[in-house]
C-alpha positions as CSV (number, residue, x, y, z in Angstrom):
1,M,108.2,156.1,99.5
2,L,105.3,155.9,96.9
3,R,107.4,157.7,94.3
4,W,110.2,155.1,94.7
5,F,107.7,152.3,94.6
6,L,106.0,153.5,91.4
7,K,109.4,153.5,89.6
8,Q,110.0,149.8,90.3
9,P,109.6,147.5,87.2
10,G,106.9,145.4,88.7
11,A,104.7,148.2,90.1
12,V,101.0,148.3,89.3
13,C,99.0,151.4,90.3
14,I,95.4,151.9,89.4
15,V,93.6,155.1,90.3
16,A,89.9,156.0,90.3
17,Q,88.8,159.6,90.0
18,G,85.5,161.3,90.7
19,A,83.7,163.6,88.4
20,D,85.7,166.5,89.9
21,A,89.0,164.7,89.0
22,Q,89.7,164.1,92.7
23,I,91.2,160.7,93.5
24,T,88.5,158.6,95.1
25,A,90.5,155.3,95.4
26,F,93.7,153.6,94.4
27,I,95.4,150.3,94.6
28,L,99.1,149.6,94.6
29,A,100.5,146.2,93.8
30,E,103.8,144.6,92.6
31,A,104.5,141.8,90.3
32,D,107.5,139.5,90.9
33,P,106.3,136.5,88.9
34,P,105.1,134.0,89.8
35,L,104.2,136.0,93.0
36,G,102.4,139.3,93.4
37,H,101.7,141.5,96.3
38,I,98.9,144.0,97.0
39,I,100.6,146.8,98.9
40,T,97.5,148.8,99.6
41,L,93.9,149.5,98.6
42,D,92.5,152.8,99.7
43,V,89.0,154.0,99.0
44,A,87.7,157.4,100.2
45,A,85.2,157.0,103.1
46,E,82.3,158.4,101.0
47,C,82.9,155.9,98.2
48,R,83.1,152.8,100.3
49,R,80.6,150.0,99.8
50,S,80.1,151.2,96.2
51,G,81.9,148.4,94.4
52,L,84.9,150.6,93.7
53,G,87.3,148.5,95.8
54,T,86.2,145.4,94.0
55,K,86.7,147.0,90.6
56,L,90.2,148.1,91.5
57,T,91.1,144.7,92.9
58,V,89.8,142.9,89.8
59,A,91.8,145.3,87.6
60,A,95.0,144.9,89.6
61,E,94.6,141.1,89.7
62,N,94.2,141.1,85.9
63,A,97.2,143.3,85.4
64,L,99.3,141.0,87.7
65,A,98.1,137.9,85.9
66,V,99.1,139.3,82.5
67,R,102.6,139.8,84.0
68,G,102.8,136.1,84.9
69,V,101.7,136.3,88.6
70,R,99.9,133.2,89.7
71,E,99.6,133.9,93.5
72,V,98.9,137.2,95.2
73,E,99.6,137.9,98.8
74,L,98.6,140.8,101.0
75,E,98.5,141.8,104.7
76,T,95.6,143.3,106.7
77,A,95.4,144.2,110.3
78,I,93.8,141.5,112.6
79,D,91.5,144.2,114.0
80,N,90.3,145.3,110.5
81,A,87.0,143.3,110.4
82,A,85.8,145.1,107.2
83,G,89.1,144.5,105.4
84,I,89.2,140.9,106.4
85,A,85.6,140.4,105.2
86,F,86.4,142.3,101.9
87,W,89.5,140.2,101.1
88,T,87.8,137.0,102.1
89,S,84.8,137.8,99.8
90,R,87.4,138.3,96.9
91,G,88.7,134.8,97.4
92,Y,91.7,135.5,99.6
93,R,92.5,133.0,102.4
94,T,94.5,133.5,105.6
95,V,97.7,131.6,105.6
96,G,99.4,133.1,108.7
97,T,99.9,136.0,111.1
98,I,102.8,138.5,111.2
99,P,103.4,139.8,114.7
100,R,103.5,143.6,115.2
101,Y,103.4,144.3,111.5
102,Y,101.7,147.7,111.8
103,L,103.6,150.3,113.7
104,N,105.3,147.5,115.6
105,R,102.1,147.1,117.6
106,V,99.3,145.5,115.6
107,D,99.5,142.0,114.1
108,A,98.6,141.4,110.5
109,L,97.0,138.5,108.7
110,C,98.8,137.3,105.7
111,M,96.3,136.4,103.0
112,T,96.8,134.8,99.6
113,K,94.9,134.0,96.4
114,F,95.7,132.0,93.4
115,L,95.0,133.6,90.0
116,P,93.9,131.8,86.9
117,A,96.0,132.2,83.8
118,P,94.9,135.1,81.6
């Protein structure tokens, strides 16, 4: 699935590596101007709360903005308090709920953010 996604014309993938060249975090997004979508942001447990997620998010938002994206959306599980707090602190606002989005069991919040022109 990831290999297919990365071959798409609007794909954005930014990877962070530690000193040992191991992947410590990554963000996947897609641009379909004027809309963009953050697919996932994953940070290794030992690297959380270090600012790495914020840096990757800013870099992805900048890459999307350069491609003409003006609004970004994402989904996060309604029981993911840390994720909701993270995205809210980055300026994302909840605009709706998607029933049974995760594994056909857990609802998701749909969140959006408007990006300034580059």
